[in-house]
N, C-alpha and C positions, 0 to 999 in steps of 0.2 A: 236425413235424420228426422225421426218423429218428434212432435212437441213433448211427448212424455219422456223420451230418452234424453232430450236436451235438458229438461227440467231435472231429471235424475242426475245428469252430469254436473249441472250447476250446483245442485244441493250437495253432491259429494265434495266438490271443490271448496264450498263454504265450510263444510264439516271438517275437512282436513286442515283448513286455515285456522279454524277455531281450536282444534286439538293442538296444533303447533303453538298457538299463542298461549294456550293453557300450560303447555310444557315449559315454555320460556318463563312464564310467570312463576311456576314452581321452582325452576332452577335458580331464578334470581332470588326468590325468598330463601331457598336453602343456602345459597352462597352468602347472603346477608346475615343469616343466622350464624354461620360458621365464622364470619368476620367479627361479629359482635361477641362471640363466645370467648371467655377467658380461660385459658388452660395453664395451670401451674406446672412448671417443670419438676420432675421428681428430684428429691434431694441427692446431692453428690455422695458417692461413697467416700469412706475415710481415705482410701488410697488416692482417689482422684483429687480430693481436697488437699491432700498433702503435696501432690505433684504441682497443683496450681499455686499453692502457697510458696513453693520453692522456685517458681519462675522468676527470672531476672531479665532486665532489658538487655538486648543484644544489639551491638553496633552493626550498621549496614555494611555488608562486604564491599570493599573497594578493589575490584580485580586489577585495575591498572596500577594502582599504588602497590598492591601486593606483588605484582609481577616485577616491577622495577626494583623493589626491595629484595626480592628473592634472587633476581639476576645479579644484583650487586653483591649480595652476601656469598652467593655461590662462586662468583668469579674471584672474590677475595680468598675463599676457601681453596679453590683450585690453584690460585697463585701461591698460596702458602705451601701446598703439597709440592708444587713445582720448585719452589725455593728450597724445600727440604731435599728433594731429589737432585736438583741441579739441572742446568740446561745441557742439551746434547753437545758432545765434544766436536762434532763435525759441522757446526753451524757455518763456518767460513767457507767450506767447500760445497755446501749444498746449493743447488740452483735456487735463486731467490723466488722465481715464479712458483716453484713447487712448495717451498717453505711457507711463503706468505699466502699463496692461494689455498694450499691444503689447510693451514690454520684458520683461514677465513671460512672455509666450508664447515669445519668442525664447530667453530663458534656460531655460525649462522644456523646450523642444525639445532644446536642447543637452544639458542634464543627463539627461533621460530616455533619449535615444538612446545617449548614452555609457554610462550605467549598464547598459542592456540588452546592449550589445556587450561590456562588460567583465565583468559579474557574472552568473554562472549561477544558476539557481534552487537552492534548498536541496537538498542531497544529490545534486546533479548536477555534471558537469564542463563540459559544453558551454554557452557563453553563449547568450543568447536572440537570436541574430543575425537569425533570420527575422522575429521580432517587431520588432526594431530596423529592419530594412529596410522592413517595412510601415509603421511609424510615420514613417520618413523620407519615404516617398511621400506620406503624409497631410500631413506638415509642409510639404513643398515645395508641394503643392497649396494649402494654406491660406495660405501667405505670398504666393504669386504672385497668387492670387485676391483676397486681402485688399488687396494694393497696388493692383490694377486697379480695385477697388471702394472706393477710399479715400473716407472721409466728406467731404462738402463743407466742413465746418467745419475739417477738417485741411488739405485742399487749398488753402483760401483763405488760410491762415496762411503756408504755406511759399512759397518762391520758385518761379516757373514760367518757361516759355519756349515759343516756338512750336515745336511738335513736328514733326520731320521725321526721316528716317533719319540724316541727318548730325548734327543737333543732339542727337538721342537718343544717338548713339554718342559724341559729344564730351563730353556730360555724364555718360554712364554708364561710360566706361572707367576713370575715376579711382576711382569707387565700387567697381566690380567688382574692380579691382586691390587696393584696400585690404581689401575683404571677403575675398578669397582669401588675402591676406597674414595676416589675423587667423586664418584657418582653418588655416594651414600647420602651426603648432606643435601644436595639438590633434590634428590628423590624424596627424602623425608619432609623437607620444607614444602615441596609441591603437593605432596599428599595431604598435609595439614591444611594448605591453602584452599584446596578444592573439596574438602570434606563437606558433604551435604549439597554440593553444587553439581555433581555428576551422578549418573545412575548408580545406585547402591551396589557395591561389589563388582563393578564393571571391569572385566579383565582387560579390555582394549584401552580404556582410559588409564589403567595402571601401567599397561605396557608402554603407552606413549610417555608417561612420566618417567619410567625406567629408561627408555631410549634417549630422552632428553639428558638425563644424568649421565648415561653412557657416552653421549657426545662430548660432554665436558671432560669425562675421563679420557676419551680418545684425544682431545686437544692437549691434555697434559702429557700423554705418551708421545704425541707428535712432536712436542718441543723438548722432550727428555730423552727418549730412546733413540740410540744411534744405530740400531740394527737395520740393515738394508735388505734382509732376506725376505722374499715376497710372501712366503707362507706365514711368516711371523707378522709382517705388517698387515696382511689381509685378514688372517684368521684370529689374530690376537688383538691388535689395535682395533680393527673393524669389528671383531667379535665381541668387544666390550659392550657395544651398543646392543647386540643380540642377547648377550647373557644378562645384562642389566634389565632389559625389557622382559625377558622370560622370568627372572626372579621376582620382579615387581608384580607381574601378572599372577604368579603363583601365590605370592604373599598376601595380595589384596583380599581375597575371600577369607583367608585365615584371620586377618585383622578384623574383617566385618563380623565374623562369628563371635569375636571376643567382645563386641560392643553390647551394651544393655539393650533389651527390647525397646525401651522408651527412646533410646538414641536412634535405633534403626527406624522406628516410626517417624521420628522427627526428621531424619535425613531423607526418608522417602517422601515425606510431605513437602519438603523444600524444593523438590524437583518438579 
């Protein structure tokens, strides 16, 4: 390399360094000017000022306390319906393993799904509604299939009838109605408890809440209804979970549309 080329290269490097230093200086001066500047916020509109003036302190949500209270109230409510209807008349003849084990499954389904919908994992805010929805599908499948495959020892003890669409509907509508009635209060309480804590208008979260209530309704039917016909036990008793979940999933968006725009914005922001 010639001395002239080397000199030109050194001069170019010095010039580039100087330009970069000048740019840094201008950037620093501009940022300092922005930091020193005082910008006044525009005045609030009357509507915004009114909304801010109506704000009130809100207590922090306590999911575990809510879930325990909800479970207790719902069980008392279900027990009241069972006391009104009466226990099944074939209790003494039923296999104890099926009576106690089946009741425990219904109760565990209600408690587990409700807990997942209401209580988030540690150090998180969002409840485990996706897991609750998956468990709801598994529970519905188990109860419907379990009823359709009712053990012969249980089917022989319970009362039966000649199955046809008309007789199945005549015997099933009462149980379906009482099962959904038992599910109504738990579903309503759970929906109020998770308002603003799950994605707005989530059909899957609503379906999980409905399935939990349907499990409590199925428990009431398990202890009340003495019918041992498989289609009835599977499609009506187990079907209460499916129907309650479907109704809750359909009603959830309707209830969401009925809320005020400010409520929807607040619910979305809390997630």
